[in-house]
DSSP file (Angstrom, degrees, kcal/mol; ACC not computed):
  #  RESIDUE AA STRUCTURE BP1 BP2  ACC     N-H-->O    O-->H-N    N-H-->O    O-->H-N    TCO  KAPPA ALPHA  PHI   PSI    X-CA   Y-CA   Z-CA
    1    1 A M              0   0    0      0, 0.0     3,-0.4     0, 0.0     4,-0.3   0.000 360.0 360.0 360.0 152.6    0.0    0.0    0.0
    2    2 A V    >   +     0   0    0      1,-0.2     3,-1.8     2,-0.2     4,-0.5   0.833 360.0  68.1 -69.6 -34.2    1.0    3.6   -0.6
    3    3 A E  G >  S+     0   0    0      1,-0.3     3,-1.3     2,-0.2    -1,-0.2   0.839  92.1  59.7 -58.8 -33.7    0.1    4.5    3.0
    4    4 A S  G 3  S+     0   0    0     -3,-0.4    -1,-0.3     1,-0.3    -2,-0.2   0.707 100.2  57.5 -68.3 -18.0    3.0    2.4    4.3
    5    5 A Q  G <  S+     0   0    0     -3,-1.8    -1,-0.3    -4,-0.3    -2,-0.2   0.550  86.7  99.4 -87.8  -8.8    5.4    4.6    2.3
    6    6 A L  S <  S-     0   0    0     -3,-1.3     5,-0.1    -4,-0.5    -3,-0.0  -0.448  88.4 -92.3 -75.6 151.3    4.3    7.8    4.0
    7    7 A P     >  -     0   0    0      0, 0.0     4,-2.2     0, 0.0     3,-0.5  -0.256  35.4-113.8 -59.6 152.2    6.4    9.3    6.9
    8    8 A A  H  > S+     0   0    0      1,-0.2     4,-2.4     2,-0.2     5,-0.1   0.845 116.1  57.4 -58.1 -36.3    5.3    8.1   10.4
    9    9 A E  H  > S+     0   0    0      1,-0.2     4,-0.9     2,-0.2    -1,-0.2   0.895 108.7  45.9 -62.9 -39.5    4.2   11.7   11.3
   10   10 A V  H >4>S+     0   0    0     -3,-0.5     5,-1.2     1,-0.2     3,-0.5   0.904 111.8  50.7 -70.3 -41.8    1.8   11.7    8.3
   11   11 A Q  H ><5S+     0   0    0     -4,-2.2     3,-1.3     1,-0.2    -2,-0.2   0.869 104.7  58.7 -62.6 -36.8    0.5    8.2    9.1
   12   12 A A  H 3<5S+     0   0    0     -4,-2.4    -1,-0.2     1,-0.3    -2,-0.2   0.795  99.0  58.8 -64.2 -28.1   -0.1    9.3   12.8
   13   13 A L  T <<5S-     0   0    0     -4,-0.9    -1,-0.3    -3,-0.5    -2,-0.2   0.657 116.5-115.8 -75.0 -15.0   -2.4   12.1   11.5
   14   14 A G  T < 5 +     0   0    0     -3,-1.3     2,-0.2    -4,-0.5    -3,-0.2   0.792  46.0 178.1  87.1  29.2   -4.6    9.5    9.9
   15   15 A V      < -     0   0    0     -5,-1.2     2,-0.4   -12,-0.1    -1,-0.2  -0.466  14.2-152.6 -66.6 134.1   -4.1   10.5    6.2
   16   16 A R        -     0   0    0     -2,-0.2     2,-0.5     2,-0.0    -1,-0.0  -0.929   5.1-157.9-113.1 133.0   -6.0    8.1    3.9
   17   17 A V        -     0   0    0     -2,-0.4     2,-0.4     2,-0.0   -14,-0.2  -0.935  14.7-179.5-111.1 129.4   -4.9    7.5    0.3
   18   18 A E        -     0   0    0     -2,-0.5     2,-0.6     2,-0.0    41,-0.0  -0.979  26.2-134.7-130.1 141.6   -7.5    6.2   -2.1
   19   19 A K        -     0   0    0     -2,-0.4     2,-0.3     2,-0.0    -2,-0.0  -0.830  36.0-175.3 -89.6 127.2   -7.3    5.2   -5.8
   20   20 A V        -     0   0    0     -2,-0.6     2,-0.5    39,-0.0    38,-0.0  -0.897  25.8-152.5-127.8 155.5  -10.2    6.8   -7.6
   21   21 A N        -     0   0    0     -2,-0.3    38,-0.1     2,-0.1    -2,-0.0  -0.996  11.1-152.5-123.1 122.6  -11.7    6.7  -11.0
   22   22 A N        +     0   0    0     -2,-0.5     2,-0.2     2,-0.1    -1,-0.0   0.362  58.1 116.4 -81.4   7.1  -13.6    9.8  -11.9
   23   23 A N  S    S-     0   0    0      1,-0.1     2,-0.7     2,-0.0    -2,-0.1  -0.556  73.9-116.4 -75.0 139.3  -15.9    8.0  -14.4
   24   24 A F        +     0   0    0     -2,-0.2     3,-0.1     1,-0.2    -1,-0.1  -0.661  39.7 171.0 -74.9 115.2  -19.6    8.0  -13.5
   25   25 A A        +     0   0    0     -2,-0.7     2,-0.3     1,-0.3    -1,-0.2   0.777  60.3   3.6 -98.0 -30.6  -20.4    4.3  -13.0
   26   26 A M        -     0   0    0      2,-0.0     2,-0.4     0, 0.0    -1,-0.3  -0.995  51.6-159.1-156.4 146.6  -23.9    4.5  -11.5
   27   27 A A        -     0   0    0     -2,-0.3     2,-0.4    -3,-0.1    -3,-0.0  -0.998  12.4-167.1-127.9 135.8  -26.6    7.0  -10.6
   28   28 A V        -     0   0    0     -2,-0.4     2,-0.4     2,-0.0    -2,-0.0  -0.973   5.8-154.1-123.9 135.7  -29.3    6.3   -8.1
   29   29 A G        -     0   0    0     -2,-0.4     2,-0.4     2,-0.0    -2,-0.0  -0.866   1.1-156.2-110.8 145.3  -32.5    8.3   -7.7
   30   30 A F        -     0   0    0     -2,-0.4     2,-0.6     3,-0.0    10,-0.0  -0.971  15.0-135.3-119.0 132.7  -34.6    8.6   -4.5
   31   31 A D        -     0   0    0     -2,-0.4     4,-0.1     1,-0.1    -2,-0.0  -0.775   9.4-155.2 -86.8 121.7  -38.2    9.6   -4.6
   32   32 A A    >   -     0   0    0     -2,-0.6     3,-2.5     1,-0.2    -1,-0.1   0.738  22.7-179.6 -70.9 -22.5  -38.9   12.2   -1.9
   33   33 A G  T 3  S-     0   0    0      1,-0.3    -1,-0.2    -3,-0.0    -3,-0.0  -0.353  71.9 -11.9  57.3-129.9  -42.5   11.3   -1.6
   34   34 A P  T 3  S+     0   0    0      0, 0.0    -1,-0.3     0, 0.0     2,-0.2   0.536 122.0  92.1 -79.5  -3.3  -44.1   13.5    1.0
   35   35 A Y  S <  S-     0   0    0     -3,-2.5     2,-0.1     1,-0.1    -3,-0.1  -0.497  80.5-107.1 -92.9 159.6  -40.7   14.7    2.2
   36   36 A T     >  -     0   0    0     -2,-0.2     4,-2.2     1,-0.1     5,-0.2  -0.413  27.7-115.0 -77.7 158.7  -38.7   17.7    1.2
   37   37 A D  H  > S+     0   0    0      1,-0.2     4,-2.6     2,-0.2    30,-0.3   0.876 118.5  55.5 -59.0 -37.4  -35.6   17.4   -1.0
   38   38 A Q  H  > S+     0   0    0     28,-0.3     4,-2.3     2,-0.2    -1,-0.2   0.899 106.3  49.8 -63.9 -41.1  -33.6   18.7    1.9
   39   39 A F  H  > S+     0   0    0      2,-0.2     4,-2.4     1,-0.2    -2,-0.2   0.929 112.8  46.3 -63.0 -45.8  -34.9   16.0    4.3
   40   40 A V  H  X S+     0   0    0     -4,-2.2     4,-2.6     2,-0.2     5,-0.2   0.904 111.4  52.3 -65.3 -41.2  -34.1   13.2    1.8
   41   41 A N  H  X S+     0   0    0     -4,-2.6     4,-2.3     1,-0.2    -1,-0.2   0.932 111.7  46.3 -58.4 -46.6  -30.6   14.7    1.2
   42   42 A N  H  X S+     0   0    0     -4,-2.3     4,-2.3    25,-0.2    -2,-0.2   0.895 111.4  51.9 -64.3 -40.9  -30.0   14.7    4.9
   43   43 A Y  H  X>S+     0   0    0     -4,-2.4     4,-2.9     2,-0.2     5,-0.6   0.930 111.8  46.0 -61.6 -46.2  -31.3   11.1    5.3
   44   44 A I  I  X>S+     0   0    0     -4,-2.6     5,-2.9     1,-0.2     4,-1.5   0.910 112.6  51.1 -63.2 -41.7  -29.0    9.8    2.6
   45   45 A D  I  <5S+     0   0    0     -4,-2.3     5,-0.3    -5,-0.2    -1,-0.2   0.884 118.7  36.8 -63.4 -39.0  -26.1   11.7    4.0
   46   46 A L  I  <5S+     0   0    0     -4,-2.3    -2,-0.2    -5,-0.1    -1,-0.2   0.865 133.5  16.5 -81.8 -38.1  -26.7   10.3    7.5
   47   47 A Y  I  <5S+     0   0    0     -4,-2.9    -3,-0.2    -5,-0.2    -2,-0.2   0.655 128.5  33.0-116.3 -19.8  -27.8    6.7    6.8
   48   48 A V  I  X<S+     0   0    0     -4,-1.5     4,-2.3    -5,-0.6     5,-0.2   0.819 100.9  66.9-109.3 -42.4  -27.0    5.6    3.3
   49   49 A R  H  ><S+     0   0    0     -5,-2.9     4,-2.1     1,-0.2     5,-0.2   0.898 103.3  44.2 -51.9 -54.7  -23.7    7.3    2.2
   50   50 A D  H  > S+     0   0    0     -5,-0.3     4,-0.9     1,-0.2    -1,-0.2   0.862 112.5  53.0 -64.0 -35.9  -21.3    5.5    4.6
   51   51 A R  H  4 S+     0   0    0      1,-0.2     3,-0.4     2,-0.2     4,-0.3   0.904 110.4  47.1 -66.3 -39.9  -22.9    2.1    3.9
   52   52 A L  H >< S+     0   0    0     -4,-2.3     3,-1.3     1,-0.2    -2,-0.2   0.866 106.5  58.0 -68.7 -34.9  -22.5    2.5    0.2
   53   53 A K  H 3< S+     0   0    0     -4,-2.1    -1,-0.2     1,-0.3    -2,-0.2   0.738  97.9  62.3 -67.4 -20.9  -18.9    3.7    0.6
   54   54 A R  T 3< S+     0   0    0     -4,-0.9     2,-0.3    -3,-0.4    -1,-0.3   0.633  79.0 105.2 -77.8 -13.3  -18.1    0.4    2.4
   55   55 A V  S X  S-     0   0    0     -3,-1.3     3,-2.2    -4,-0.3     2,-0.0  -0.521  86.6-105.7 -70.2 129.7  -19.0   -1.6   -0.8
   56   56 A K  T 3  S+     0   0    0     -2,-0.3    -1,-0.1     1,-0.3     3,-0.1  -0.322 105.6  23.7 -58.5 130.2  -15.9   -2.8   -2.5
   57   57 A G  T 3  S+     0   0    0      1,-0.3     2,-0.6    -4,-0.1    -1,-0.3   0.233  91.2 116.2  97.8 -12.5  -15.1   -0.8   -5.6
   58   58 A V    <   +     0   0    0     -3,-2.2    -1,-0.3     1,-0.2     3,-0.1  -0.801  33.8 173.3 -90.9 122.7  -17.0    2.3   -4.5
   59   59 A S        -     0   0    0     -2,-0.6     2,-0.3     1,-0.3    -1,-0.2   0.806  60.8  -2.2 -98.9 -34.5  -14.7    5.2   -4.1
   60   60 A D        -     0   0    0     -8,-0.1     2,-0.4     2,-0.0    -1,-0.3  -0.996  51.6-143.7-156.7 155.9  -17.0    8.1   -3.4
   61   61 A I        -     0   0    0     -2,-0.3     2,-0.5    -3,-0.1    -8,-0.0  -0.992  15.4-165.7-122.6 126.9  -20.7    9.1   -3.2
   62   62 A V        -     0   0    0     -2,-0.4     2,-0.6   -13,-0.0    -2,-0.0  -0.966   7.6-152.9-116.1 127.0  -21.8   12.4   -4.4
   63   63 A I        -     0   0    0     -2,-0.5     2,-0.3     2,-0.0    -2,-0.0  -0.881  12.2-163.1-102.4 120.0  -25.3   13.7   -3.4
   64   64 A F        +     0   0    0     -2,-0.6     3,-0.1     3,-0.0    -2,-0.0  -0.759  49.6   5.9-100.5 147.1  -26.9   16.1   -5.9
   65   65 A G  S    S+     0   0    0     -2,-0.3     2,-0.5     1,-0.2    -2,-0.0  -0.108  89.1  69.9  80.5-177.9  -29.8   18.3   -5.1
   66   66 A G  S    S-     0   0    0    -25,-0.0   -28,-0.3     2,-0.0     2,-0.2  -0.567  77.5-120.7  72.9-119.8  -31.6   19.0   -1.8
   67   67 A G        -     0   0    0     -2,-0.5   -25,-0.2   -30,-0.3     2,-0.2  -0.690  22.1 -84.2 150.2 156.8  -29.4   20.9    0.5
   68   68 A K        -     0   0    0     -2,-0.2     2,-0.2   -27,-0.1   -29,-0.1  -0.571  37.8-117.2 -87.0 147.6  -27.8   20.5    3.9
   69   69 A Y        -     0   0    0     -2,-0.2     2,-0.3   -31,-0.2    -1,-0.1  -0.551  38.9-176.0 -73.4 148.5  -29.6   21.3    7.1
   70   70 A S        -     0   0    0     -2,-0.2     2,-0.4     2,-0.0     0, 0.0  -0.954  19.6-142.0-142.7 164.2  -27.9   24.1    9.1
   71   71 A M        -     0   0    0     -2,-0.3     2,-0.6     2,-0.0    -2,-0.0  -0.996   8.1-153.4-131.1 130.6  -28.3   25.9   12.3
   72   72 A R        -     0   0    0     -2,-0.4     2,-0.5     2,-0.0    -2,-0.0  -0.911  13.7-169.0-106.4 121.0  -27.9   29.5   12.9
   73   73 A L        +     0   0    0     -2,-0.6     2,-0.3     2,-0.0    -2,-0.0  -0.923  11.7 165.9-112.7 131.2  -26.9   30.5   16.4
   74   74 A G        -     0   0    0     -2,-0.5     2,-0.4     2,-0.0    -2,-0.0  -0.927  16.6-151.8-135.8 162.7  -26.9   34.0   17.6
   75   75 A S        -     0   0    0     -2,-0.3     2,-0.6     4,-0.0     3,-0.1  -0.987  13.0-144.3-138.6 149.3  -26.7   35.6   21.0
   76   76 A I    >>  -     0   0    0     -2,-0.4     4,-1.9     1,-0.1     3,-0.6  -0.959  18.8-147.6-109.7 115.4  -27.8   38.8   22.6
   77   77 A R  H 3> S+     0   0    0     -2,-0.6     4,-2.9     1,-0.3     5,-0.2   0.847  93.7  56.1 -56.3 -39.1  -25.2   39.8   25.1
   78   78 A K  H 3> S+     0   0    0      1,-0.2     4,-2.7     2,-0.2    -1,-0.3   0.920 108.5  46.7 -61.6 -42.6  -27.6   41.4   27.6
   79   79 A S  H <> S+     0   0    0     -3,-0.6     4,-2.2     2,-0.2    -1,-0.2   0.872 112.9  50.0 -69.3 -34.5  -29.6   38.2   27.9
   80   80 A W  H  X S+     0   0    0     -4,-1.9     4,-2.4     2,-0.2    -2,-0.2   0.915 112.5  47.6 -66.7 -42.3  -26.5   36.1   28.3
   81   81 A R  H  X S+     0   0    0     -4,-2.9     4,-2.5    -5,-0.2    -2,-0.2   0.917 111.7  50.2 -64.1 -42.3  -25.2   38.5   31.0
   82   82 A A  H  X S+     0   0    0     -4,-2.7     4,-2.5    -5,-0.2    -1,-0.2   0.905 110.9  49.1 -62.5 -41.5  -28.6   38.4   32.7
   83   83 A A  H  X S+     0   0    0     -4,-2.2     4,-2.2     2,-0.2    -1,-0.2   0.903 111.6  49.3 -64.6 -40.9  -28.6   34.6   32.7
   84   84 A A  H  X S+     0   0    0     -4,-2.4     4,-2.3     2,-0.2    -2,-0.2   0.899 111.2  49.9 -65.1 -40.2  -25.1   34.5   34.1
   85   85 A L  H  X S+     0   0    0     -4,-2.5     4,-2.6     2,-0.2    -2,-0.2   0.909 109.6  50.8 -64.2 -42.6  -26.1   37.0   36.8
   86   86 A R  H  X S+     0   0    0     -4,-2.5     4,-2.5     2,-0.2    -2,-0.2   0.901 110.1  50.4 -61.6 -40.7  -29.1   34.9   37.7
   87   87 A R  H  X S+     0   0    0     -4,-2.2     4,-1.7     2,-0.2    -2,-0.2   0.928 111.8  47.6 -62.4 -44.6  -27.0   31.8   38.0
   88   88 A R  H  X>S+     0   0    0     -4,-2.3     5,-2.1     1,-0.2     4,-0.5   0.915 113.6  47.5 -63.3 -42.3  -24.5   33.6   40.3
   89   89 A M  H ><5S+     0   0    0     -4,-2.6     3,-0.8     1,-0.2    -1,-0.2   0.894 112.1  49.0 -68.1 -38.5  -27.3   34.9   42.5
   90   90 A S  H 3<5S+     0   0    0     -4,-2.5    -1,-0.2     1,-0.2    -2,-0.2   0.769 109.2  52.8 -73.5 -23.8  -29.0   31.6   42.8
   91   91 A S  H 3<5S-     0   0    0     -4,-1.7    -1,-0.2    -5,-0.2    -2,-0.2   0.511 116.7-112.9 -89.1  -3.4  -25.8   29.8   43.7
   92   92 A G  T <<5       0   0    0     -3,-0.8    -3,-0.2    -4,-0.5    -2,-0.1   0.631 360.0 360.0  88.0  13.6  -25.1   32.3   46.5
   93   93 A L      <       0   0    0     -5,-2.1    -4,-0.2    -6,-0.2    -5,-0.1   0.479 360.0 360.0 -83.8 360.0  -22.0   33.9   45.0
């Protein structure tokens, strides 16, 4: 294997070397049914992708369409400060 020829420091980082062929060998379609494209994309990414990549001869899985779920987190400093003050007061500090 090529990985055994890499320096020990590189191997310790967990670098993976794969031989790939960029030819499209197969395309699979999923019917979303009552679900959104985003939901189906997320389901395939979480539950199907890794299982298909374990099949001998499969080098990569590309998911087209849909979109990834994301989470937007924001904070209002005053409310965070107020919550911290309430915690301090309730703990007796």
